[in-house]
N, C-alpha and C positions, 0 to 999 in steps of 0.2 A: 147322805142317807145310807144306812147299812143295807146290804143286799136283801136279807130276809124280810125286813120291814118294807123296803121299797117294792119288792115283788108282791107282797101282801096288799099294799096300797094300790098298785097297778091293777091287780086282779079285782079289787073292790071297785075300781073305776070301769071295769068291763074289758080291760086289756088282758091279753094272754099272759103277760108277765115276762115275755122274752126279753133278753138282754143280748145285744143292743136292740133298741126298739124306738118307736116314735108314735106320736098322736098327730094327725093332721089337723090343721086349724079348724076345719068344719066339723071335726069329731070332738073337739075339746069341750064345748058347752054340755053335751050329753054325758061325756065321761066325768066331768066335774059334778054334774047333778047326781049321777049314780054314786060317785064316791061319797058325796055328802049324805045321801040316803043310807048307804051302807054304814057310814060312821055313826049316824043317828041311831040306827038299829043296834049297833055294837056298843053304844054308850053305856047303858045300864050294866051290861055284863062286865065291862072294863072297870066300872066303879065298884062293883061287888068284889071282883078279883083283888083290887087294891085294898079295900077295906078289910078283907079277911087276912091280910098279912099281919104277922106279929109285930109288936112295937120294935122299932129299930134302936137297939141299945148299942150296937156295934158300929163305930164310926166308919169301918171299912166297907159296910154294906151300902151300895148305891140305891137310891130310891127308884122305884119302878116308874117309868114314863109311859103313860097310856097311849094307845094308838091314835086317839083324837089329837093329842098334843103333837105326836110325831107327824101327823098328816098336815099340820098347819103350813109348813113351808111349801108342800106340794099344792095345797089349795091356793096359796098366794100365787105360785108360779102359774098354775092353770088359769086362774082368774085374770092375771095380767096377759097371758097368751091369748085368751078368749077376747079380751078387750082390744088387743092389737092385731087380732086375727093372724097369729103366728103359729107355726108348727112347734112341737116340743119333741126333742130327741134326747136319748140317753144311751150311755154305754157303761161298761164296767171298767173301773180304773183300779190300778194296783197301788196300794199304799207304799209310800217310800219309807215308812217306819220299820 
């Protein structure tokens, strides 16, 4: 996940967004619930933003990916961690490209 999007999602979940960071197992259910509430509240804004874009005639223009779609892997990770009562940790990595 790209840094700016990851930090935005962490903040939506109630975390400070610091990197490296962690969520302890007992904090994950509330962080997940808060993230889902924030995404639900952000949903209509994101849809309006995408519908206002001009038609894409240029093949070089990448389609916009909404925050709700970008959050899906994090929601799955937090759901699995909550089910297994595991901590979640993250750090910044440097691309080899």
